[in-house]
C-alpha positions in Angstrom: -9.1 7.1 -10.9 -8.3 6.5 -7.5 -10.6 6.3 -4.4 -10.4 10.1 -2.3 -12.4 11.0 0.4 -13.8 14.6 0.1 -10.2 16.3 -0.2 -9.6 19.5 -0.5 -8.1 19.9 -4.2 -4.7 20.4 -3.5 -4.5 17.6 -0.9 -6.0 15.6 -3.5 -3.5 16.1 -6.2 -0.4 15.5 -3.4 -2.2 12.0 -2.6 -2.3 11.3 -6.4 0.8 12.7 -7.2 2.3 10.2 -4.5 0.0 6.8 -5.6 1.4 7.4 -9.1 5.3 7.7 -7.8 4.4 4.9 -5.8 3.3 2.5 -8.8 6.8 3.6 -10.3 8.6 2.9 -7.2 6.9 -0.6 -7.1 7.3 -1.1 -10.7 11.0 -0.6 -10.5 11.5 -2.4 -7.2 10.1 -5.4 -9.3 12.4 -5.2 -12.1 15.3 -5.3 -9.6 14.4 -8.2 -7.9 14.4 -9.9 -11.0 17.3 -9.1 -12.1 18.7 -10.0 -8.7 16.7 -13.2 -8.7 16.4 -12.9 -4.7 13.0 -11.6 -3.0 14.5 -11.3 0.4 17.1 -8.2 -1.0 14.9 -5.0 0.0 15.7 -2.4 -2.7 15.8 1.7 -2.8 12.8 1.3 -4.9 10.6 -0.6 -2.5 11.3 1.9 0.4 10.8 4.7 -1.9 7.4 2.9 -2.8 6.6 2.3 1.1 7.1 6.2 1.5 4.8 7.0 -1.0 2.2 4.9 0.0 2.2 6.3 3.5 2.5 9.5 2.4 -0.6 9.5 -0.1 -2.4 7.1 2.8 -1.9 9.6 5.2 -3.3 12.1 2.7 -6.2 10.2 2.4 -5.9 8.0 -0.7 -7.8 4.3 -0.6 -5.3 3.1 -3.3 -2.9 3.4 -0.9 -4.2 2.6 2.4 -4.8 -0.7 0.6 -1.2 -1.0 -0.9 0.5 -0.5 2.6 -1.7 -3.2 3.9 -1.2 -5.7 1.6 2.6 -4.6 2.1 2.1 -5.6 6.2 0.4 -8.2 5.4 2.5 -10.0 3.2 6.6 -8.4 4.2 6.7 -6.2 1.0 8.0 -3.0 0.2 10.5 -3.6 3.3 7.7 -3.6 5.7 8.3 -6.7 8.3 4.9 -9.0 8.7 2.9 -7.0 10.8 -0.6 -8.2 11.3 -2.2 -5.2 13.4 -1.3 -2.4 11.2 -2.3 -4.9 7.7 -5.8 -4.6 9.7 -5.4 -0.8 10.3 -4.6 -0.1 7.0 -6.8 -2.6 5.0 -10.0 -1.3 7.3 -8.9 2.2 6.5 -8.9 1.8 2.9 -12.2 -0.3 3.3 -14.0 2.3 5.2 -12.5 4.7 2.3 -14.3 2.5 -0.1 -11.4 0.4 -1.9 -13.3 -2.6 -3.9 -10.9 -4.8 -2.8 -10.1 -3.9 0.8 -12.6 -5.8 2.0 -12.3 -8.9 0.6 -9.1 -9.3 1.5 -9.3 -8.7 5.3 -11.9 -11.7 5.1 -9.7 -13.5 3.4 -7.1 -12.7 6.3 -9.3 -13.3 8.4 -10.2 -16.8 7.6 -6.9 -17.7 7.4 -4.8 -15.6 10.1 -7.5 -14.7 12.6 -6.2 -11.0 12.8 
């Protein structure tokens, strides 16, 4: 289901739990924004999603690394736009075999010239 790099079983399970929690919080954050009709507000669900993704990424989850890279690239999950951090996390996801990370990096390089 998710891409992992030879993680021990317990770390694999923890990372999978974190990415699942992050996805749930991201979905809740979208619902929060739709109710408020203001994408500038940061909700607790944005922050929770970001922290879950960070924990999963630090455990080696490529999907979480990708989400963090996109978050920094677009200023999502309460993160400020930070192209250096976006590049770092997207490169990590790409090196872990995430299928979309390399494409996103190429698009970002062509548009932003990191």
